C-alpha positions, 0 to 999 in steps of 0.5 A: 504549488510546491511538491510534498517531500518524499519520506525516504526512510527504511520500512514499508512503501506502497509504490504506484506508477502509470504510463504517460497519458495512461498509455500502455507500459506493457504490451505483452507478457514478455514485457511484464516478465522483463519488468519483474527481472529488472525489479529483482535485479534492483532488489539485490542491489539495494536490499529490498523485499517485495511483499506484493505486486500487481502489473497491469497494462498501463501501471504497476503497484508494489508493496516493498520493504527497504532496509535503508534510506534508498527508495529514490535510488531503487525506484530510479534504477527500475524505472530508467532501466525498464524505460530504456528496454521499452523504448528500444524494443518498440523504437520509440523516444520520450518519457515512458512514465507519467511524472514521478512515481507515487509512494506512501510510507506505511507504518500501520499494520492494519493499513499494510494488510489492507494494501495486500488486498487492494493490490491483489484486487487490482486485476479484478477492478480492471476486469482482467479476472473475476477471481482473486489470484486469477491473474498471472502478474500478481504475487498471489496469481503466481503462487496459485499457479503451480507451474510458475516459479516465484520471483526471487525478490518475493522470497521474504514476502509477508503475503507468501509466508502468511498465506496459509495462516488461518484467515489470510486467504479469506481476508484476501478474497474479501471484496472492497466496499466503497467505504473501505476504498474511500477510507484507504484513499483518506489514509494515504493522504495523511502525512507521516511525521518524524518525531525524534526516532519515531514515525507518527501519522499526522491526525486530521483533527486534535482530540479537542476538536473531536470532542468539542461538541460531544457533551451528550453520551451519544455524541461522545461515543460517535466522537470516540469512534471518529477519533479511533478512525483518525488513528488515536489509540484507545489509551490516548482517548481514555486519558483525554476523557478521563475514562479507563481504556476498558470503557473506550473499548466497550464503546468501540464494541457497542458501536461496531 
């Protein structure tokens, strides 16, 4: 099966990479610190901001923002330089990373803030800590450790800059439900398509498909919620159903 081409555009990207056969890519704290040093060096070269990160023993998660179409070059710099360091230090040969890294282009603000939580919760899911921010190799863990200095490439981090805003810490501390995790996985499976100079997320179904068997009021309201979860805007749904946007908003309020 042919690989899906990467969307190597400027903007927000969620990046994940694992060690080959899920083996450890960091054997000690010094390895993680070295990776962060190399990450910052690459950020300076390619003008990339890091908004959130989490380094586990056999993988990393990054939420970054690129300013130009250079994601592939940026990631090649990080992965190759760290692999050279790791192989030399531990006297090993061969591939360090399990295939190419995975990346998702983020265009939805709700998705972006969900990823803040998801990435910062990785140490909890891996049972490295019981508390958000209790693991040193995440951005929040570094922020809450007064004796630890933030890495340079997070100076413009949205999480850092908005952490003291009302509700941000509560948002980060909110545990993931199974439904949220499933929804996030489904969200990241959706394709991003480029239409002229704008980006849109490809929908799972057309509005016609959503409302095909929704003639009864109850079924229609359920279909409205499904269409909203699929990424359609209230105004789009209202136009299709010949309703007002406030009527769609009322259905959303009743159903949530």
